[in-house]
C-alpha positions as CSV (number, residue, x, y, z in Angstrom):
1,M,0.0,0.0,0.0
2,T,1.1,3.5,-0.7
3,T,1.7,5.6,2.5
4,I,1.4,9.3,2.3
5,H,2.4,11.6,5.2
6,V,1.4,15.3,5.2
7,Y,3.3,17.6,7.6
8,A,1.5,20.8,8.3
9,D,1.0,23.8,10.5
10,P,-2.2,25.8,10.0
11,L,-0.2,29.1,10.1
12,D,1.9,28.1,7.1
13,P,0.7,30.1,4.1
14,R,2.2,27.7,1.5
15,G,0.2,24.9,3.0
16,W,-3.0,26.9,2.3
17,G,-1.7,27.7,-1.2
18,S,-1.1,24.0,-1.8
19,E,-4.6,22.9,-1.0
20,P,-5.9,22.7,-4.6
21,A,-3.1,20.2,-5.6
22,L,-3.2,18.3,-2.4
23,R,-7.0,17.8,-2.6
24,R,-6.6,16.7,-6.2
25,L,-4.1,14.1,-5.0
26,R,-6.4,13.0,-2.2
27,L,-9.2,12.5,-4.7
28,T,-6.8,10.6,-7.0
29,L,-5.4,8.2,-4.4
30,P,-8.3,7.6,-1.9
31,D,-7.0,4.1,-1.0
32,A,-3.6,5.3,0.1
33,D,-2.8,5.3,3.8
34,W,-3.0,9.1,4.4
35,Q,-1.6,10.3,7.7
36,L,-1.7,13.9,8.8
37,R,1.3,15.0,10.9
38,P,1.0,18.4,12.8
39,V,4.3,20.2,13.1
40,E,4.8,23.4,15.1
41,M,6.2,26.0,12.8
42,V,6.4,29.1,15.1
43,P,7.0,28.5,18.8
44,D,7.5,32.3,19.0
45,W,8.9,34.8,16.5
46,D,12.1,35.4,18.5
47,S,13.1,31.7,18.1
48,Y,11.7,31.1,14.7
49,T,14.3,30.7,11.9
50,G,12.4,28.6,9.4
51,P,12.2,29.2,5.6
52,E,8.4,29.4,5.4
53,L,8.1,33.1,6.4
54,P,10.8,35.7,6.5
55,G,9.5,36.9,9.9
56,R,6.3,38.4,11.2
57,E,6.9,41.8,9.7
58,A,7.1,40.4,6.2
59,A,4.3,37.8,6.6
60,A,1.7,39.9,4.8
61,A,3.9,40.3,1.7
62,T,4.6,36.6,1.7
63,C,0.9,35.8,1.9
64,A,0.3,38.1,-1.1
65,R,2.9,36.3,-3.1
66,V,1.5,32.8,-2.1
67,S,-2.0,33.9,-3.1
68,E,-0.8,35.2,-6.5
69,E,1.2,32.0,-7.2
70,S,-1.4,29.6,-6.1
71,G,-4.7,31.3,-6.8
72,M,-5.9,30.6,-3.3
73,P,-7.4,33.8,-1.8
74,I,-5.7,35.2,1.3
75,D,-6.8,38.2,3.4
76,E,-3.4,39.4,4.6
77,F,-4.9,42.2,6.8
78,L,-4.7,39.8,9.7
79,W,-1.0,40.5,9.9
80,F,-1.7,44.2,10.2
81,Q,-4.6,44.1,12.6
82,N,-3.9,41.2,15.0
83,P,-0.8,39.2,14.0
84,P,-0.4,35.8,15.6
85,E,2.4,35.5,18.1
86,R,2.8,31.8,17.8
87,S,1.4,28.7,15.9
88,G,1.5,26.2,18.7
89,P,-2.1,26.4,19.9
90,A,-3.5,25.8,16.4
91,T,-1.1,23.0,15.7
92,R,-1.9,21.3,19.0
93,G,-5.5,21.8,18.0
94,V,-4.9,19.6,15.0
95,A,-3.2,17.0,17.2
96,A,-6.2,17.1,19.6
97,A,-8.6,16.6,16.7
98,L,-6.6,13.7,15.4
99,E,-7.3,11.9,18.7
100,Q,-10.8,11.5,17.2
101,G,-9.5,10.1,13.9
102,E,-7.9,11.3,10.7
103,T,-11.1,12.7,9.4
104,A,-11.5,15.0,12.4
105,G,-7.9,16.1,12.0
106,W,-8.3,17.0,8.4
107,R,-11.5,18.9,9.1
108,F,-9.9,20.9,11.9
109,L,-6.8,21.7,9.9
110,R,-8.9,23.1,7.1
111,A,-11.0,25.1,9.6
112,A,-7.9,26.6,11.1
113,R,-6.5,27.5,7.7
114,E,-9.7,29.2,6.7
115,A,-9.9,31.0,10.0
116,T,-6.4,32.3,9.5
117,Y,-6.3,33.1,5.8
118,I,-9.8,34.2,4.8
119,R,-11.4,35.2,8.1
120,R,-8.7,37.2,9.8
121,T,-8.9,35.1,12.9
122,N,-5.9,34.9,15.3
123,L,-5.5,31.4,16.6
124,D,-2.6,31.9,18.9
125,T,-4.5,31.1,22.1
126,D,-6.2,27.9,23.3
127,A,-9.4,29.9,23.8
128,A,-9.5,30.8,20.2
129,V,-8.8,27.3,19.1
130,V,-11.6,25.9,21.3
131,D,-14.0,28.4,19.8
132,L,-13.0,27.3,16.3
133,A,-13.5,23.6,17.2
134,A,-17.2,24.3,17.8
135,S,-17.6,25.0,14.1
136,V,-16.1,21.7,12.9
137,P,-18.7,19.2,11.8
138,D,-19.0,16.1,14.0
139,L,-16.1,17.0,16.3
140,D,-16.7,16.1,19.9
141,T,-15.9,19.6,21.3
142,E,-15.8,18.4,24.9
143,A,-13.4,15.6,24.1
144,F,-11.4,18.1,22.0
145,E,-11.1,20.6,24.8
146,T,-10.1,17.9,27.2
147,A,-7.4,16.7,24.9
148,L,-6.2,20.3,24.3
149,D,-6.0,21.0,28.0
150,A,-4.0,17.8,28.5
151,G,-1.4,19.0,26.0
152,P,-1.6,16.6,23.1
153,E,1.8,15.3,22.1
154,L,3.0,16.3,18.7
155,P,4.6,13.5,16.6
156,D,8.4,13.4,16.3
157,C,8.8,14.3,12.6
158,S,12.6,14.6,12.5
159,A,12.9,11.4,10.5
160,A,11.1,13.0,7.6
161,T,14.1,15.3,7.0
162,E,16.1,12.2,5.9
163,V,13.6,11.5,3.0
164,H,14.9,12.6,-0.4
165,G,13.3,15.9,-1.4
166,V,12.4,17.0,2.1
167,G,13.9,20.3,3.4
168,D,15.4,20.3,6.9
169,A,14.3,23.3,9.0
170,G,16.3,22.9,12.1
171,G,15.5,19.2,12.8
172,R,11.9,19.4,11.5
173,P,10.6,19.2,7.9
174,E,10.2,22.4,6.0
175,L,6.5,23.1,5.7
176,P,4.4,22.1,4.0
177,T,5.9,18.7,3.4
178,I,4.5,15.5,1.8
179,T,6.2,12.2,1.7
180,V,5.1,9.2,-0.3
181,R,6.3,5.7,0.4
182,G,5.5,3.2,-2.4
183,D,6.8,0.0,-3.9
184,A,9.7,1.7,-5.7
185,D,11.0,4.2,-3.1
186,E,10.2,6.9,-0.6
187,R,10.3,10.5,-1.8
188,G,9.2,13.8,-0.5
189,L,8.4,17.4,-1.4
190,S,8.7,20.5,0.7
191,G,7.3,23.9,0.0
192,F,4.5,25.0,-2.3
193,A,3.1,22.1,-4.2
194,D,1.4,22.1,-7.5
195,A,-0.2,19.2,-9.3
196,A,2.8,18.4,-11.5
197,S,5.2,18.3,-8.6
198,L,3.0,16.0,-6.5
199,D,2.5,13.7,-9.5
200,H,6.2,13.5,-9.9
201,V,6.8,12.5,-6.3
202,V,4.1,9.8,-6.5
203,Q,5.5,8.5,-9.8
204,T,9.0,8.2,-8.4
205,A,7.9,6.5,-5.2
206,T,5.4,4.1,-6.7
207,G,6.7,3.5,-10.1
208,S,3.6,4.6,-11.9
209,T,2.1,8.0,-12.8
210,P,-1.3,8.6,-11.0
211,E,-4.2,9.0,-13.3
212,P,-6.1,12.1,-12.0
213,A,-9.6,11.4,-10.7
214,R,-12.1,13.8,-12.1
215,V,-15.4,14.7,-10.5
216,G,-17.9,17.3,-11.5
217,A,-17.6,20.7,-9.8
218,V,-20.8,20.1,-7.8
219,E,-19.6,16.7,-6.7
220,A,-16.4,18.3,-5.6
221,V,-18.3,20.6,-3.4
222,E,-20.2,17.7,-1.9
223,R,-17.0,15.7,-1.4
224,F,-15.1,18.3,0.5
225,S,-17.8,20.5,2.2
226,A,-17.4,18.6,5.5
227,E,-14.0,20.2,5.7
228,G,-15.0,23.7,4.8
229,W,-15.6,26.1,2.0
230,L,-14.2,25.6,-1.5
231,A,-12.5,28.2,-3.6
232,P,-13.0,28.3,-7.3
233,I,-9.3,27.4,-8.0
234,E,-9.9,24.2,-6.0
235,L,-13.0,23.3,-7.9
236,A,-11.2,23.8,-11.2
237,A,-8.4,21.5,-10.0
238,L,-10.7,18.8,-8.8
239,A,-13.1,18.9,-11.8
240,G,-10.4,19.5,-14.5
241,V,-12.2,22.6,-15.9
242,S,-11.5,26.3,-16.1
243,Y,-12.1,28.7,-13.2
244,D,-15.1,30.3,-14.9
245,D,-16.6,26.9,-15.9
246,A,-16.3,25.7,-12.3
247,V,-18.0,28.8,-10.9
248,D,-20.7,28.8,-13.5
249,T,-21.5,25.1,-12.7
250,V,-21.9,25.5,-8.9
251,A,-23.2,29.1,-8.6
252,D,-26.8,28.1,-9.2
253,A,-26.7,24.5,-8.2
254,E,-29.3,23.4,-5.7
255,G,-28.1,22.8,-2.2
256,I,-24.9,24.8,-2.6
257,V,-24.3,28.1,-0.7
258,E,-22.1,30.9,-1.9
259,R,-20.2,33.3,0.4
260,G,-17.6,36.0,-0.1
261,F,-14.3,35.7,1.8
262,A,-11.1,37.6,1.0
263,S,-12.8,39.2,-2.0
264,E,-13.4,35.8,-3.6
265,R,-16.4,33.5,-4.0
266,F,-16.5,30.3,-2.0
267,F,-18.9,27.5,-2.1
268,R,-20.2,24.8,0.4
269,S,-23.0,22.4,0.7
270,A,-25.9,24.0,2.6
271,E,-26.0,21.2,5.2
272,Y,-22.6,22.1,6.4
273,V,-23.3,25.8,6.5
274,A,-26.0,25.0,9.1
275,D,-23.6,22.7,11.0
276,A,-21.0,25.5,11.1
277,G,-23.6,27.8,12.7
278,E,-23.3,30.5,10.0
279,A,-26.3,32.6,9.2
280,E,-27.8,32.3,5.7
281,D,-27.0,35.9,4.9
282,A,-23.5,35.9,6.4
283,D,-20.8,37.6,4.4
284,T,-17.3,38.4,5.8
285,D,-16.1,40.7,3.0
286,E,-15.6,44.3,4.0
């Protein structure tokens, strides 16, 4: 079986920018053993020396570049209004959610990324992380808070730095990182990931080029809505169509809700909008 490890911190902007390609790969390889590995990127800014961000002061500019390169919307004004002091609470939140299973972990990671990058929400306290957990579908919030209070142990990810293709950021993998172990080899990729680079890693590790799974744009919304909202660039990647075609297909589809975040249109199945406690006429654009 192919084993895929994804190393992530919700505060990492390149992880957010890599979502279209990563979701495409998750759709293409549903039978792989996917394992999410939370990694703390910023214990505090004084001690942070990683390659992901050139420091807190330049974070907004970095986010703007990531958004331009990836097509994923980012509202960088968080970094001017209420910049996070650390990423530990949100990362431990992913670990706490993972105690309820991989599905819960992926849902919380996406919620944390959306909160940070399209909702201007600072998640550098446990209280903010607990508040966010209440919006995650099917997450046992009482068990989550108990796990967070207990201090969930983050996995030791140092061995990932020995995988070919993985960047070493002071004993931890550079973020985001994906490693693929298949019949042929184990290979990794650090930094922003597009579809071609992920396909190459999989081909090298498994000996075969993955055939992209294609679903309709509406089906893509249905498939991933439990994790959060979908940006048009994600729908285009999942459906293999243009940005405009993806938007046109889902904009008037029954049972799909549209909202504006970070000056962009996002889509989600209506059943999960209710689960997230969001009003039918909510809109966070300013």
